C-alpha positions in Angstrom: 133.6 68.2 122.9 136.5 67.2 125.1 139.5 69.6 125.4 141.7 71.7 127.5 142.5 75.3 128.5 146.3 75.8 128.1 147.7 78.9 129.8 151.2 80.2 130.4 152.3 83.1 132.5 155.3 84.4 134.4 155.0 86.2 137.7 157.6 88.8 138.9 160.1 87.4 141.3 158.9 89.4 144.2 155.3 88.0 143.8 156.1 84.4 142.9 155.1 83.0 146.3 151.9 84.9 146.4 151.2 84.0 142.7 151.5 80.3 143.6 149.3 80.6 146.6 146.7 82.5 144.6 146.7 79.9 141.8 146.5 76.9 144.1 143.9 78.3 146.5 141.7 80.5 144.3 142.2 80.3 140.5 142.1 76.6 140.3 139.4 75.8 142.9 137.0 78.4 141.4 137.1 76.7 138.0 137.1 73.1 139.2 133.9 73.9 141.1 132.2 74.3 137.7 130.7 71.1 136.1 132.8 70.0 133.2 136.2 70.9 134.6 137.7 67.6 135.5 141.3 68.3 136.4 143.9 71.0 136.7 147.6 70.3 136.4 150.2 73.0 137.1 153.8 73.0 135.8 156.9 75.1 136.1 159.6 75.5 133.5 162.5 73.1 134.1 165.4 75.3 133.0 165.6 78.6 134.7 163.0 81.3 134.6 159.6 81.5 136.3 157.3 80.5 133.5 154.3 78.5 134.7 151.8 76.4 132.7 148.3 75.5 133.8 146.3 72.9 131.9 142.6 72.5 132.7 141.2 69.3 131.4 137.5 69.8 130.4 135.0 67.1 129.6 132.8 69.4 127.5 134.1 72.7 126.1 130.5 74.0 126.1 131.0 74.8 129.8 133.2 77.8 128.6 130.1 79.3 127.0 127.9 78.8 130.1 126.9 81.5 132.7 129.0 80.0 135.4 132.3 80.3 133.6 131.3 83.7 132.2 131.0 85.1 135.7 134.4 83.6 136.7 136.0 85.1 133.7 134.4 88.6 133.6 134.1 89.2 137.3 137.4 88.3 138.8 138.2 89.0 142.5 140.4 91.9 143.4 143.3 89.6 144.0 142.8 87.8 140.7 142.8 91.1 138.8 145.9 92.2 140.6 147.8 89.0 139.9 146.9 88.8 136.2 148.0 92.4 135.8 151.4 91.6 137.3 152.3 88.7 135.1 154.1 88.7 131.7 154.1 86.2 128.9 150.4 85.5 129.3 148.9 83.0 126.9 145.5 81.3 126.8 144.4 78.6 124.3 141.2 76.7 124.1 141.9 73.3 122.4 140.0 70.3 121.3 141.4 66.8 121.7 142.5 65.3 118.4 144.6 62.3 119.5 145.5 60.4 122.7 148.1 57.5 122.8 146.3 56.3 125.9 146.5 56.9 129.6 148.6 54.9 132.1 148.3 54.5 135.8 151.4 56.6 136.2 151.2 60.3 135.3 154.4 61.8 134.0 156.4 63.9 136.3 157.6 66.0 133.4 155.9 67.5 130.3 157.3 68.4 126.9 154.8 70.8 125.3 155.2 71.3 121.5 153.4 73.9 119.5 153.1 74.4 115.7 151.5 77.2 113.6 150.5 74.9 110.8 149.4 76.2 107.3 146.0 74.8 106.3 147.6 73.0 103.4 150.0 71.1 105.7 147.5 70.0 108.5 146.9 66.6 107.1 150.6 66.0 106.4 151.5 67.0 110.0 148.8 64.8 111.4 150.0 61.8 109.4 153.6 62.3 110.4 152.9 62.9 114.1 150.4 60.1 114.6 151.7 57.4 112.3 155.5 57.9 112.5 156.6 60.2 115.3 154.5 59.1 118.2 154.9 55.3 117.7 158.6 55.8 117.6 158.6 57.9 120.8 156.4 55.5 122.7 159.0 52.8 122.3 161.0 54.5 125.0 159.9 53.2 128.5 159.9 56.7 130.0 157.7 58.2 127.3 154.4 57.7 129.0 151.7 59.4 126.9 151.1 61.8 124.0 148.0 63.9 123.4 147.5 66.2 120.5 145.2 69.2 120.4 143.8 71.6 117.8 143.5 75.2 118.9 139.9 76.4 118.9 140.7 79.9 120.0 143.8 81.5 121.5 145.6 84.6 122.9 149.4 84.8 122.9 150.5 83.6 119.5 149.4 82.0 116.2 149.7 78.4 117.4 147.3 76.0 115.8 148.4 72.6 117.2 149.7 71.4 120.5 151.3 68.1 121.5 151.6 67.3 125.2 154.2 64.6 126.0 154.1 63.1 129.5 157.6 61.9 130.6 158.8 59.8 133.5 162.3 61.4 133.3 164.1 64.2 131.5 166.8 61.7 130.4 164.3 60.3 127.8 164.8 63.5 125.8 168.3 62.2 125.0 167.1 58.6 124.3 167.9 56.7 121.1 164.1 56.3 120.6 163.7 60.1 120.4 166.7 60.4 118.1 165.1 57.9 115.8 161.7 59.7 116.0 163.3 63.0 114.9 164.1 61.5 111.5 162.1 59.5 108.9 160.5 60.1 105.5 157.3 61.8 106.8 159.3 64.2 109.0 161.8 64.9 106.2 159.0 66.0 103.9 158.2 68.8 106.4 161.6 69.7 107.8 163.0 72.9 106.4 159.7 74.7 106.0 159.6 77.9 108.1 156.5 77.0 110.2 158.1 73.7 111.1 161.4 75.1 112.1 159.7 77.8 114.1 157.8 75.4 116.4 157.6 76.1 120.1 158.9 73.6 122.7 159.0 73.9 126.5 160.0 71.5 129.2 158.0 71.6 132.5 157.9 69.8 135.8 154.6 69.1 137.6 153.9 71.4 140.5 150.5 70.1 141.5 147.4 68.2 140.3 143.9 69.0 141.5 140.8 67.0 140.6 137.4 68.4 139.8 134.2 67.5 141.7 133.1 65.1 139.0 136.3 63.1 139.3 136.4 63.2 143.1 132.8 61.9 143.2 133.3 59.1 140.8 
């Protein structure tokens, strides 16, 4: 089952440089050495703050139940334990892939991550709106490169049930007429106004780094 690990955290200002070094040279390489971890992409929040996002793309989520990952997770190095203890705003979600608009040769420089805590009785309605109305309208914008949707399998850090990851060529596309059109329509209007919909999460990030797993490097 294909999916991702989605994790946010914010280091203190005095440890930000060390945090970035640790993440790039230890946290990511240790995981990408495991079979099934295909890619890791790191992002930093665009507007102020020090919030970072890491997305690990995983070919088969079963690897998270394997002995290799169990050792990585339960027996961290001294540095890893110290770094994780220092951060705030920690979240960690395991998600299964539900929809992909399709990859392009160009990977987006920016990411708009959207999260919903969807009531069970609204899941089908949200899926219908997002995939049959919202995404097709967004993808008309040349700088809207890709959209992937994920269902949360397990999570720490909030009650989110659904994530949408929008890869963007530019931030200007957030003010495009195509996005304005996509934020209206009969399917959306049937959901707008409900508390869970209005309380969705939305973050804008810029890519910091991309690292490939051994399976991708060897292909």
